[in-house]
PDB file of the backbone (N, CA, C, O) and the ligand in Angstrom, with CONECT records:
HET     ZN  A 101       1
ATOM      1  N   UNK A   1       1.210  11.857  36.148  1.00  0.00           N
ATOM      2  CA  UNK A   1       1.963  11.212  35.348  1.00  0.00           C
ATOM      3  C   UNK A   1       1.612  11.267  33.937  1.00  0.00           C
ATOM      4  O   UNK A   1       0.611  10.726  33.467  1.00  0.00           O
ATOM      5  N   UNK A   2       2.620  12.060  33.157  1.00  0.00           N
ATOM      6  CA  UNK A   2       2.177  12.553  31.896  1.00  0.00           C
ATOM      7  C   UNK A   2       3.360  12.150  30.845  1.00  0.00           C
ATOM      8  O   UNK A   2       4.543  12.362  31.111  1.00  0.00           O
ATOM      9  N   UNK A   3       2.961  11.596  29.721  1.00  0.00           N
ATOM     10  CA  UNK A   3       3.937  11.345  28.650  1.00  0.00           C
ATOM     11  C   UNK A   3       4.444  12.515  27.957  1.00  0.00           C
ATOM     12  O   UNK A   3       3.692  13.420  27.597  1.00  0.00           O
ATOM     13  N   UNK A   4       5.667  12.524  27.765  1.00  0.00           N
ATOM     14  CA  UNK A   4       6.322  13.885  27.119  1.00  0.00           C
ATOM     15  C   UNK A   4       6.368  13.218  25.675  1.00  0.00           C
ATOM     16  O   UNK A   4       6.927  12.156  25.406  1.00  0.00           O
ATOM     17  N   UNK A   5       5.582  14.153  24.682  1.00  0.00           N
ATOM     18  CA  UNK A   5       5.602  13.776  23.410  1.00  0.00           C
ATOM     19  C   UNK A   5       7.163  13.981  22.803  1.00  0.00           C
ATOM     20  O   UNK A   5       7.824  14.986  23.062  1.00  0.00           O
ATOM     21  N   UNK A   6       7.593  13.008  22.057  1.00  0.00           N
ATOM     22  CA  UNK A   6       8.798  13.058  21.465  1.00  0.00           C
ATOM     23  C   UNK A   6       8.651  13.648  20.156  1.00  0.00           C
ATOM     24  O   UNK A   6       7.661  13.291  19.517  1.00  0.00           O
ATOM     25  N   UNK A   7       9.481  14.525  19.604  1.00  0.00           N
ATOM     26  CA  UNK A   7       9.489  14.802  18.203  1.00  0.00           C
ATOM     27  C   UNK A   7      10.092  13.983  17.538  1.00  0.00           C
ATOM     28  O   UNK A   7      11.028  13.296  17.947  1.00  0.00           O
ATOM     29  N   UNK A   8       9.543  13.967  16.271  1.00  0.00           N
ATOM     30  CA  UNK A   8      10.195  13.095  15.148  1.00  0.00           C
ATOM     31  C   UNK A   8      11.211  13.642  14.318  1.00  0.00           C
ATOM     32  O   UNK A   8      11.428  14.851  14.392  1.00  0.00           O
ATOM     33  N   UNK A   9      11.888  12.904  13.512  1.00  0.00           N
ATOM     34  CA  UNK A   9      12.970  13.367  12.667  1.00  0.00           C
ATOM     35  C   UNK A   9      12.212  14.024  11.489  1.00  0.00           C
ATOM     36  O   UNK A   9      11.122  13.569  11.142  1.00  0.00           O
ATOM     37  N   UNK A  10      12.811  15.165  10.825  1.00  0.00           N
ATOM     38  CA  UNK A  10      12.316  15.926   9.648  1.00  0.00           C
ATOM     39  C   UNK A  10      12.050  14.608   8.519  1.00  0.00           C
ATOM     40  O   UNK A  10      12.788  13.625   8.440  1.00  0.00           O
ATOM     41  N   UNK A  11      10.926  14.825   7.753  1.00  0.00           N
ATOM     42  CA  UNK A  11      10.527  13.827   6.877  1.00  0.00           C
ATOM     43  C   UNK A  11      11.586  13.287   5.862  1.00  0.00           C
ATOM     44  O   UNK A  11      11.653  12.140   5.422  1.00  0.00           O
ATOM     45  N   UNK A  12      12.463  14.433   5.559  1.00  0.00           N
ATOM     46  CA  UNK A  12      13.622  14.288   4.526  1.00  0.00           C
ATOM     47  C   UNK A  12      14.641  13.252   5.085  1.00  0.00           C
ATOM     48  O   UNK A  12      15.258  12.589   4.251  1.00  0.00           O
ATOM     49  N   UNK A  13      14.871  13.053   6.345  1.00  0.00           N
ATOM     50  CA  UNK A  13      15.797  12.460   7.182  1.00  0.00           C
ATOM     51  C   UNK A  13      15.577  10.882   7.135  1.00  0.00           C
ATOM     52  O   UNK A  13      16.486  10.062   7.255  1.00  0.00           O
ATOM     53  N   UNK A  14      14.187  10.574   6.934  1.00  0.00           N
ATOM     54  CA  UNK A  14      13.580   9.406   7.433  1.00  0.00           C
ATOM     55  C   UNK A  14      14.381   8.367   6.374  1.00  0.00           C
ATOM     56  O   UNK A  14      14.684   8.785   5.256  1.00  0.00           O
ATOM     57  N   UNK A  15      14.741   6.844   6.829  1.00  0.00           N
ATOM     58  CA  UNK A  15      14.997   5.933   5.996  1.00  0.00           C
ATOM     59  C   UNK A  15      13.991   5.361   5.197  1.00  0.00           C
ATOM     60  O   UNK A  15      12.798   5.523   5.457  1.00  0.00           O
ATOM     61  N   UNK A  16      14.360   4.762   4.327  1.00  0.00           N
ATOM     62  CA  UNK A  16      13.111   3.879   3.466  1.00  0.00           C
ATOM     63  C   UNK A  16      12.372   3.071   4.496  1.00  0.00           C
ATOM     64  O   UNK A  16      11.141   3.058   4.503  1.00  0.00           O
ATOM     65  N   UNK A  17      13.234   2.260   5.541  1.00  0.00           N
ATOM     66  CA  UNK A  17      12.546   1.525   6.417  1.00  0.00           C
ATOM     67  C   UNK A  17      11.820   2.121   7.356  1.00  0.00           C
ATOM     68  O   UNK A  17      10.875   1.547   7.897  1.00  0.00           O
ATOM     69  N   UNK A  18      12.172   3.285   7.632  1.00  0.00           N
ATOM     70  CA  UNK A  18      11.388   4.068   8.435  1.00  0.00           C
ATOM     71  C   UNK A  18      10.042   4.709   8.064  1.00  0.00           C
ATOM     72  O   UNK A  18       9.133   4.940   8.860  1.00  0.00           O
ATOM     73  N   UNK A  19      10.040   4.935   6.899  1.00  0.00           N
ATOM     74  CA  UNK A  19       8.846   5.543   6.045  1.00  0.00           C
ATOM     75  C   UNK A  19       8.024   4.295   5.815  1.00  0.00           C
ATOM     76  O   UNK A  19       6.811   4.496   5.877  1.00  0.00           O
ATOM     77  N   UNK A  20       8.392   3.080   5.568  1.00  0.00           N
ATOM     78  CA  UNK A  20       7.576   2.107   5.404  1.00  0.00           C
ATOM     79  C   UNK A  20       7.011   1.494   6.850  1.00  0.00           C
ATOM     80  O   UNK A  20       6.199   0.572   6.780  1.00  0.00           O
ATOM     81  N   UNK A  21       7.326   1.869   7.848  1.00  0.00           N
ATOM     82  CA  UNK A  21       6.918   1.209   9.169  1.00  0.00           C
ATOM     83  C   UNK A  21       7.873   0.084   9.382  1.00  0.00           C
ATOM     84  O   UNK A  21       7.550  -0.652  10.314  1.00  0.00           O
ATOM     85  N   UNK A  22       8.790  -0.182   8.852  1.00  0.00           N
ATOM     86  CA  UNK A  22       9.637  -1.266   9.243  1.00  0.00           C
ATOM     87  C   UNK A  22      10.931  -1.136  10.367  1.00  0.00           C
ATOM     88  O   UNK A  22      11.515  -2.062  10.932  1.00  0.00           O
ATOM     89  N   UNK A  23      11.152   0.217  10.478  1.00  0.00           N
ATOM     90  CA  UNK A  23      12.203   0.455  11.466  1.00  0.00           C
ATOM     91  C   UNK A  23      11.838   1.583  12.568  1.00  0.00           C
ATOM     92  O   UNK A  23      11.012   2.443  12.265  1.00  0.00           O
ATOM     93  N   UNK A  24      12.395   1.586  13.738  1.00  0.00           N
ATOM     94  CA  UNK A  24      11.986   2.309  14.625  1.00  0.00           C
ATOM     95  C   UNK A  24      12.262   3.778  14.051  1.00  0.00           C
ATOM     96  O   UNK A  24      13.172   4.104  13.289  1.00  0.00           O
ATOM     97  N   UNK A  25      11.308   4.548  14.572  1.00  0.00           N
ATOM     98  CA  UNK A  25      11.216   5.942  14.151  1.00  0.00           C
ATOM     99  C   UNK A  25      12.691   6.827  14.780  1.00  0.00           C
ATOM    100  O   UNK A  25      13.277   7.741  14.200  1.00  0.00           O
ATOM    101  N   UNK A  26      12.945   6.377  15.777  1.00  0.00           N
ATOM    102  CA  UNK A  26      13.904   7.097  16.533  1.00  0.00           C
ATOM    103  C   UNK A  26      15.305   6.407  16.762  1.00  0.00           C
ATOM    104  O   UNK A  26      16.210   7.152  17.139  1.00  0.00           O
ATOM    105  N   UNK A  27      15.564   5.184  16.593  1.00  0.00           N
ATOM    106  CA  UNK A  27      16.699   4.513  16.955  1.00  0.00           C
ATOM    107  C   UNK A  27      16.962   3.780  15.203  1.00  0.00           C
ATOM    108  O   UNK A  27      18.088   3.411  14.869  1.00  0.00           O
ATOM    109  N   UNK A  28      16.116   3.701  14.533  1.00  0.00           N
ATOM    110  CA  UNK A  28      16.281   3.068  13.064  1.00  0.00           C
ATOM    111  C   UNK A  28      16.554   1.466  13.396  1.00  0.00           C
ATOM    112  O   UNK A  28      17.143   0.796  12.548  1.00  0.00           O
ATOM    113  N   UNK A  29      16.152   0.904  14.546  1.00  0.00           N
ATOM    114  CA  UNK A  29      16.371  -0.519  14.633  1.00  0.00           C
ATOM    115  C   UNK A  29      15.252  -1.064  13.662  1.00  0.00           C
ATOM    116  O   UNK A  29      14.217  -0.446  13.410  1.00  0.00           O
ATOM    117  N   UNK A  30      15.582  -2.268  13.161  1.00  0.00           N
ATOM    118  CA  UNK A  30      14.275  -3.035  12.490  1.00  0.00           C
ATOM    119  C   UNK A  30      13.102  -3.401  13.417  1.00  0.00           C
ATOM    120  O   UNK A  30      13.364  -3.917  14.504  1.00  0.00           O
ATOM    121  N   UNK A  31      12.203  -3.236  13.166  1.00  0.00           N
ATOM    122  CA  UNK A  31      10.938  -3.643  14.006  1.00  0.00           C
ATOM    123  C   UNK A  31      10.554  -5.279  13.839  1.00  0.00           C
ATOM    124  O   UNK A  31      10.365  -5.909  12.798  1.00  0.00           O
ATOM    125  N   UNK A  32      10.516  -5.643  14.947  1.00  0.00           N
ATOM    126  CA  UNK A  32      10.093  -7.171  14.929  1.00  0.00           C
ATOM    127  C   UNK A  32       8.596  -7.344  15.474  1.00  0.00           C
ATOM    128  O   UNK A  32       7.587  -7.401  14.770  1.00  0.00           O
ATOM    129  N   UNK A  33       8.658  -7.415  16.850  1.00  0.00           N
ATOM    130  CA  UNK A  33       7.361  -7.667  17.391  1.00  0.00           C
ATOM    131  C   UNK A  33       7.174  -6.471  18.410  1.00  0.00           C
ATOM    132  O   UNK A  33       8.177  -5.897  18.836  1.00  0.00           O
ATOM    133  N   UNK A  34       6.251  -6.191  18.700  1.00  0.00           N
ATOM    134  CA  UNK A  34       5.740  -5.224  19.775  1.00  0.00           C
ATOM    135  C   UNK A  34       5.761  -3.756  19.329  1.00  0.00           C
ATOM    136  O   UNK A  34       5.676  -2.861  20.170  1.00  0.00           O
ATOM    137  N   UNK A  35       5.895  -3.445  17.760  1.00  0.00           N
ATOM    138  CA  UNK A  35       5.744  -2.422  17.305  1.00  0.00           C
ATOM    139  C   UNK A  35       4.551  -1.487  17.464  1.00  0.00           C
ATOM    140  O   UNK A  35       3.451  -1.975  17.205  1.00  0.00           O
ATOM    141  N   UNK A  36       4.608  -0.207  17.856  1.00  0.00           N
ATOM    142  CA  UNK A  36       3.441   0.463  17.981  1.00  0.00           C
ATOM    143  C   UNK A  36       3.402   1.662  17.260  1.00  0.00           C
ATOM    144  O   UNK A  36       4.418   2.353  17.336  1.00  0.00           O
ATOM    145  N   UNK A  37       2.303   2.149  16.455  1.00  0.00           N
ATOM    146  CA  UNK A  37       2.177   3.295  15.821  1.00  0.00           C
ATOM    147  C   UNK A  37       2.401   4.486  17.060  1.00  0.00           C
ATOM    148  O   UNK A  37       1.875   4.391  18.169  1.00  0.00           O
ATOM    149  N   UNK A  38       3.099   5.374  16.725  1.00  0.00           N
ATOM    150  CA  UNK A  38       3.535   6.601  17.392  1.00  0.00           C
ATOM    151  C   UNK A  38       3.037   7.786  16.882  1.00  0.00           C
ATOM    152  O   UNK A  38       3.054   8.715  17.688  1.00  0.00           O
ATOM    153  N   UNK A  39       2.594   8.032  15.773  1.00  0.00           N
ATOM    154  CA  UNK A  39       2.205   9.201  15.188  1.00  0.00           C
ATOM    155  C   UNK A  39       2.368   9.463  13.824  1.00  0.00           C
ATOM    156  O   UNK A  39       2.836   8.547  13.148  1.00  0.00           O
ATOM    157  N   UNK A  40       2.095  10.468  13.302  1.00  0.00           N
ATOM    158  CA  UNK A  40       2.153  10.635  11.904  1.00  0.00           C
ATOM    159  C   UNK A  40       2.923  12.099  11.625  1.00  0.00           C
ATOM    160  O   UNK A  40       2.623  13.131  12.226  1.00  0.00           O
ATOM    161  N   UNK A  41       3.904  12.009  10.668  1.00  0.00           N
ATOM    162  CA  UNK A  41       4.552  13.057  10.289  1.00  0.00           C
ATOM    163  C   UNK A  41       3.654  13.571   9.025  1.00  0.00           C
ATOM    164  O   UNK A  41       3.181  12.992   8.047  1.00  0.00           O
ATOM    165  N   UNK A  42       3.633  14.874   9.474  1.00  0.00           N
ATOM    166  CA  UNK A  42       2.839  15.708   8.342  1.00  0.00           C
ATOM    167  C   UNK A  42       3.714  16.222   7.376  1.00  0.00           C
ATOM    168  O   UNK A  42       4.684  16.880   7.752  1.00  0.00           O
ATOM    169  N   UNK A  43       3.510  16.013   6.164  1.00  0.00           N
ATOM    170  CA  UNK A  43       4.406  16.496   5.110  1.00  0.00           C
ATOM    171  C   UNK A  43       3.543  16.736   3.712  1.00  0.00           C
ATOM    172  O   UNK A  43       2.504  16.145   3.419  1.00  0.00           O
ATOM    173  N   UNK A  44       4.110  17.581   3.049  1.00  0.00           N
ATOM    174  CA  UNK A  44       3.329  17.829   1.846  1.00  0.00           C
ATOM    175  C   UNK A  44       4.190  18.275   0.696  1.00  0.00           C
ATOM    176  O   UNK A  44       5.060  19.117   0.920  1.00  0.00           O
ATOM    177  N   UNK A  45       4.013  17.743  -0.628  1.00  0.00           N
ATOM    178  CA  UNK A  45       4.902  18.111  -1.681  1.00  0.00           C
ATOM    179  C   UNK A  45       4.028  18.660  -2.638  1.00  0.00           C
ATOM    180  O   UNK A  45       3.319  17.876  -3.269  1.00  0.00           O
ATOM    181  N   UNK A  46       3.959  19.801  -2.845  1.00  0.00           N
ATOM    182  CA  UNK A  46       3.000  20.442  -3.790  1.00  0.00           C
ATOM    183  C   UNK A  46       1.535  20.113  -3.331  1.00  0.00           C
ATOM    184  O   UNK A  46       1.087  20.350  -2.209  1.00  0.00           O
ATOM    185  N   UNK A  47       0.810  19.487  -4.446  1.00  0.00           N
ATOM    186  CA  UNK A  47      -0.624  19.073  -3.937  1.00  0.00           C
ATOM    187  C   UNK A  47      -0.634  17.576  -3.466  1.00  0.00           C
ATOM    188  O   UNK A  47      -1.744  17.048  -3.411  1.00  0.00           O
ATOM    189  N   UNK A  48       0.309  16.927  -3.168  1.00  0.00           N
ATOM    190  CA  UNK A  48       0.521  15.613  -2.655  1.00  0.00           C
ATOM    191  C   UNK A  48       0.480  15.740  -1.212  1.00  0.00           C
ATOM    192  O   UNK A  48       1.124  16.618  -0.637  1.00  0.00           O
ATOM    193  N   UNK A  49      -0.199  14.958  -0.642  1.00  0.00           N
ATOM    194  CA  UNK A  49      -0.136  14.634   0.846  1.00  0.00           C
ATOM    195  C   UNK A  49       0.842  13.442   1.071  1.00  0.00           C
ATOM    196  O   UNK A  49       0.711  12.355   0.508  1.00  0.00           O
ATOM    197  N   UNK A  50       1.671  13.703   1.806  1.00  0.00           N
ATOM    198  CA  UNK A  50       2.987  12.717   2.027  1.00  0.00           C
ATOM    199  C   UNK A  50       3.156  12.284   3.628  1.00  0.00           C
ATOM    200  O   UNK A  50       4.203  11.928   4.168  1.00  0.00           O
ATOM    201  N   UNK A  51       1.851  12.410   4.235  1.00  0.00           N
ATOM    202  CA  UNK A  51       1.924  12.229   5.665  1.00  0.00           C
ATOM    203  C   UNK A  51       2.414  10.652   5.630  1.00  0.00           C
ATOM    204  O   UNK A  51       2.113   9.881   4.719  1.00  0.00           O
ATOM    205  N   UNK A  52       3.256  10.288   6.825  1.00  0.00           N
ATOM    206  CA  UNK A  52       3.659   9.278   7.058  1.00  0.00           C
ATOM    207  C   UNK A  52       3.523   8.686   8.425  1.00  0.00           C
ATOM    208  O   UNK A  52       3.985   9.177   9.454  1.00  0.00           O
ATOM    209  N   UNK A  53       2.818   7.542   8.321  1.00  0.00           N
ATOM    210  CA  UNK A  53       2.723   7.010   9.811  1.00  0.00           C
ATOM    211  C   UNK A  53       3.937   6.342  10.356  1.00  0.00           C
ATOM    212  O   UNK A  53       4.626   5.519   9.755  1.00  0.00           O
ATOM    213  N   UNK A  54       4.115   6.785  11.543  1.00  0.00           N
ATOM    214  CA  UNK A  54       5.661   6.317  12.046  1.00  0.00           C
ATOM    215  C   UNK A  54       5.440   5.185  13.319  1.00  0.00           C
ATOM    216  O   UNK A  54       4.494   5.223  14.106  1.00  0.00           O
ATOM    217  N   UNK A  55       6.483   4.224  13.328  1.00  0.00           N
ATOM    218  CA  UNK A  55       6.238   3.398  14.306  1.00  0.00           C
ATOM    219  C   UNK A  55       7.601   3.238  15.177  1.00  0.00           C
ATOM    220  O   UNK A  55       8.693   3.518  14.682  1.00  0.00           O
ATOM    221  N   UNK A  56       7.464   2.781  16.469  1.00  0.00           N
ATOM    222  CA  UNK A  56       8.404   2.632  17.317  1.00  0.00           C
ATOM    223  C   UNK A  56       8.309   1.247  17.787  1.00  0.00           C
ATOM    224  O   UNK A  56       7.241   0.640  17.866  1.00  0.00           O
ATOM    225  N   UNK A  57       9.408   0.782  18.083  1.00  0.00           N
ATOM    226  CA  UNK A  57       9.556  -0.557  18.916  1.00  0.00           C
ATOM    227  C   UNK A  57       9.516  -0.683  20.177  1.00  0.00           C
ATOM    228  O   UNK A  57       9.167   0.374  20.702  1.00  0.00           O
ATOM    229  N   UNK A  58       9.736  -1.582  20.972  1.00  0.00           N
ATOM    230  CA  UNK A  58       9.805  -1.572  22.536  1.00  0.00           C
ATOM    231  C   UNK A  58      11.242  -0.636  22.825  1.00  0.00           C
ATOM    232  O   UNK A  58      11.270   0.022  23.865  1.00  0.00           O
ATOM    233  N   UNK A  59      12.164  -0.601  22.095  1.00  0.00           N
ATOM    234  CA  UNK A  59      13.505   0.001  22.277  1.00  0.00           C
ATOM    235  C   UNK A  59      13.065   1.537  22.728  1.00  0.00           C
ATOM    236  O   UNK A  59      13.545   2.086  23.720  1.00  0.00           O
ATOM    237  N   UNK A  60      12.140   2.116  21.906  1.00  0.00           N
ATOM    238  CA  UNK A  60      12.012   3.465  22.294  1.00  0.00           C
ATOM    239  C   UNK A  60      10.379   3.896  22.512  1.00  0.00           C
ATOM    240  O   UNK A  60      10.157   5.069  22.812  1.00  0.00           O
ATOM    241  N   UNK A  61       9.372   3.070  22.382  1.00  0.00           N
ATOM    242  CA  UNK A  61       7.824   3.292  22.507  1.00  0.00           C
ATOM    243  C   UNK A  61       7.782   3.587  23.922  1.00  0.00           C
ATOM    244  O   UNK A  61       6.960   4.456  24.214  1.00  0.00           O
ATOM    245  N   UNK A  62       8.512   3.049  24.975  1.00  0.00           N
ATOM    246  CA  UNK A  62       8.224   3.246  26.273  1.00  0.00           C
ATOM    247  C   UNK A  62       8.336   4.697  26.724  1.00  0.00           C
ATOM    248  O   UNK A  62       9.274   5.403  26.354  1.00  0.00           O
ATOM    249  N   UNK A  63       7.228   5.194  27.646  1.00  0.00           N
ATOM    250  CA  UNK A  63       7.261   6.575  27.970  1.00  0.00           C
ATOM    251  C   UNK A  63       7.799   6.655  29.508  1.00  0.00           C
ATOM    252  O   UNK A  63       7.711   7.654  30.222  1.00  0.00           O
ATOM    253  N   UNK A  64       8.378   5.394  29.877  1.00  0.00           N
ATOM    254  CA  UNK A  64       8.750   5.668  31.341  1.00  0.00           C
ATOM    255  C   UNK A  64      10.238   5.915  31.425  1.00  0.00           C
ATOM    256  O   UNK A  64      10.801   5.644  32.486  1.00  0.00           O
ATOM    257  N   UNK A  65      10.943   6.413  30.395  1.00  0.00           N
ATOM    258  CA  UNK A  65      12.316   6.894  30.619  1.00  0.00           C
ATOM    259  C   UNK A  65      12.443   8.057  29.764  1.00  0.00           C
ATOM    260  O   UNK A  65      13.499   8.687  29.733  1.00  0.00           O
TER     261      UNK A  65
HETATM  262 ZN    ZN A 101      13.893   2.398  18.857  1.00  0.00          ZN2+
END
């Protein structure tokens, strides 16, 4: 049984809430309880590291579907 990694949206398409970890990275629903960190979107602007930790709620965090 293996979890298939899901790709993240491009950094430029994230909403403010998604960047702040307040909304699901895939469906953009506001996160309440049960949110899990699902990875980091690597981004860079010049010398600035813009890595963003992204979160998903129970809506999308499951790997069973
Ligand atoms: Zn979701």
